[in-house]
C-alpha positions, 0 to 999 in steps of 0.5 A, a space after each residue: 485506474 483504482 485497484 482497491 480501497 481500505 477505510 483510509 486509503 486508495 490504491 491505484 496505478 502509478 502515473 508519470 506525474 506521481 514522481 514528485 510525490 513518490 520522490 519524497 518516499 524513495 529519496 529519503 535516506 531514512 526511509 530507504 535505509 535498508 536499500 543499497 542507496 536512496 533513489 534519485 530523480 532518475 531512479 524514481 521515474 524508472 521505478 514508476 515506469 517499471 511498475 507500469 510495465 508490471 501492470 501490463 505484463 503481470 497484471 499487478 505491481 506496486 500501486 500508488 498509496 493515496 491517503 483519502 481526505 479525513 472528515 473533521 470539523 464542520 464535515 461531521 456532525 459532532 466535534 469535541 471540545 475539552 473531551 465532550 461531545 459538541 454539536 458543530 453548527 451546520 455550514 451556511 448555504 453557499 452561493 451557487 457560484 461559490 467555489 468549494 475546494 476539492 477533497 485532497 487525496 495525498 500520495 504517501 507511498 506505494 503498496 502492491 503485489 510484484 511477481 518475484 523469482 526466489 530460488 527458482 520459485 515464481 511467487 507473489 510478493 507484498 511490498 510497501 514503502 511509506 512516507 516517514 511522516 506517516 509511520 506509526 499509524 498502521 497505514 502500511 499494515 492496512 494496505 498490506 492486509 488489503 493486498 493479501 486479501 485481494 491477492 488471494 481472491 483474484 490471483 492463482 496464488 496458494 502463497 504470498 511472501 514478503 522479502 525483508 532484510 533481517 534488521 528491517 524490524 518495522 517492515 518485518 512487524 508489518 508482515 507479522 500483523 499481515 499474518 505472515 511468518 518467517 519461511 526461510 532465509 535466502 541470499 537475494 540480490 547479494 543481501 541476506 533476506 527473510 522470506 516472510 510467507 502466508 498461505 492461502 486458507 483452505 477448507 471448504 474451498 470457498 474464498 477467504 474472508 476479506 477485509 472490506 476490499 473493493 476493486 477489479 481483477 487484474 488488468 481491469 476485468 
């Protein structure tokens, strides 16, 4: 089930058959350097199982991050050559029985919302993991902002957090671009973590401004 969309991404619930693509993220030592160890195949499959259980129990969880197809070349009315705008000729009509490849949607990571217990408080955490060959393109930030806006609209949450190891500078930068600041430092699962936090905007009682997020409420309602 699709939860929400952004200009470049689609977030949907994990499926068991996502394990191969997700392993390219969670089994990569560089991507998982701030975890105790990368995940083996069994660990990746359990990751999916745990999140599917969260969907049932909490209405949220980490969702598969899917990169949408990018229109280019003959899919757009204009292309470029040597910095100049050039009209691309229209593709010829295809015979009725000619096969056309379906658009390619690629799983490149995950992003979503997990209900966490931190020092006896139950809080919603925004988490994200992105395949290394897609770093430095703003995709993790795009997904995290969309999850923030979705959570404040659909969940009974006045505060959202992200738990991040102090030395994990890339994830900290994503949290900061998501409007979060360091709330406190805790020892969580035996390791020091910064608790980045953002509070729901308050004012006239209306919903906070959204960033073009589309999607259903938890549980598909």
